N, C-alpha and C positions, 0 to 999 in steps of 0.2 A: 503494498498499500505508499508505503513511504517512496519506495523508486520510482510508482508510480504520479504520485503528488512531485518529485522530484523533475521528473519528461517532462510534467510538462510546463512548469516551471522556467525550466530551458526554453522548455518551446516556446511558450509566449518572451520573456525574453530575447532570442535569437528573431520571432516573428513582429518584435517593440524594435529594437535595434536594425532590423532590416529596412522596418515603415518610414527610421528617424534617415538612416540614411540617403534613400529613396526623395524620400522632403527634401529633406540639404542641397541633392543632385539638381533635382529639380529648381530650390532655391535660385542655384547657383547659373544653370543655362539661362534662369530667366531675367537675371542680371547682369550676362553677358548680354542674352538678346539686348537688354534692354539700353546696357551701353552700348550696342552698334549698331543704335535705329537713328536715324533720320530725328528728324526737331520738327516736331507735329507741323504738320501739313505739305513736309516738303518729302519726295519723292530722290530717291540716290540712283544718278542714269549713267549709266555702263558708259563710256567711250573706247569702239574700239580702235585702237591701232594708237594708241594712248597711253603711259607709264615710263618708267625709268628706264626701259632699255629701248625707249624712241626716244630717250633725253640730246641736245648735243655733247658733247663731251669734247679730249683736246685729238683726237684722232677724225672726227665728222662734225660736221655742221648736222640738226636732222630739224623738222618741220613736221605738224600734225596737222590738218583738218579735216572739214566733214564740207558736202555741198548734199544737197536735195533738188529734184526734180522730174516732174512727171516720165520722164527719160532717163535708160537708164548709161549711156554716153553721155548726153548733159550732169548730170550727177557727180559723175567722174571726172567729168572738165571742173566745174566746180570747186570739187572737194581737191583736188589737182591746184589750179589757181589761186587758191584760198593756203594751199600750206606753203607754193612757194614766194607766197606776199608776204607770211610769214618767213621763213625762210631768208629772204630780202631783210628786213628787217631787224634782223638778231646778225646776221654776217654784218649790216652796215652799224650797226652800234658797237659791235663787238671789236670791228675793226680800223673806228673812228679809236677805243682804247686803246689802242697798236698805235696808232700815228699819231698819237698826243705827244703818245710816253715818249716810240722812237725820235720823234721830231723833237723836244725837250732835251730830249739827252744826248742832238746832234748840234753841233757851232753851226748853225748856218744863217746865213744872212737875212736873210726876209718870213718868220718863221713863221706867220701867219699864213702869206703868201703862199710858203710850200704844203704848210695844213691845208687849205682853201684844196692845192692843187692836186693832191693827197685823194683829196676825201671827192675828188672828182672824179676820179679814174677809179675811184673808189667802185660805184658807181655802174662805173663801164665795163668794169669786169664782173662785178656780181650778178648784174645782165645778159651777162652772154655766159655765163656761168650757172646759171638756170638750167639752163635748157639742158646741160648734163646730170640735173640729179636722176639719182636712182630710187622706186620703189621700194621698201621695204618691208611692208607690208600696205593690204589691197581689201577690204571686205565692205559688203555690198547689202542692203539690209530693201526692204521695203518694209512699211509705215503701210499699215493694217487700216486706219484710223483713212487715210489718205488713199492708200493706192498708192503712193508715191516714191522714188527712190532715193535710200540716200546711201551715200557715198562716202567709208571714212576709207583715207589716205593719211601715211608715215611715206616721207622723205630725209637722204640724205645725200651731202655732197664729199668731199674727200677735204679736209683742210688744208692737208700734205697738196692739190690737187688747187683749189680758190690762190692761197702760197706762189705755186708755176707760174698762175697763170695773172697778177696780181705780180709778179715779178719782172715776167717778160714784156706786161706793159710798160710798167718804173722805168725800165732799160731803154724803153723808146723813146722816150718821152726827155725831148731836148733841156727842158729847163732844169728838170727836177736827178735828172743823169749824174752832173758835176755830182752830187751834194749823197747822193744815192747807196748808199753801203748793202748790202743784201747782207751779206752774213750780220749785222745790228738787228736788219729790220727782220731777217727770222727767228735772231733767238728773243727777241723785244716779241713776235707774234707766239712764238713756242710759249712764251711766258705766260702771256694772256690765258695763248690755248689751257692752260695744264691747270689753271684757276679756273676754268667750269668745273673740272673735277671735284675740286675741294666744296662746290655749294651743294 
């Protein structure tokens, strides 16, 4: 009789412990779900072709964007145009820092004029090189509510290819080639690109 009472007590105790553990686990899952849930009235949107693997680094300039249209080909064209515009803006910003640092580190007669000339050439080179971008991600979706197509793309351009094109253009400029030092410019360019990996 004592053994039967002891066995029941152990069974009741084990059941209570299991239920307690299950309830704690449920509470933990609910807390984790609540912490991961977006704020009230907001829904998280998943961006295709986006994330750290599509960020610019010291080797490649990268950009991603999307385009939407009733026509698949037009959606893709819009996405590529948007991504190229974003990349052009990012490259111009990056090269502005390179030019500023390079010009300030050199003994040049009219630094302001030289910087303006460098920036003018930057726009020409970027416009020329953007046609050589490589698509590294492409996803096509159909929007159920509208029937439209939504294209997501990510593109990249080699930083060294851009530097080579920039060097080629700079070395042909009569006013700049007198003061232009490729090795110093490349060193400044590489330092600015390395900063991207630290961000």
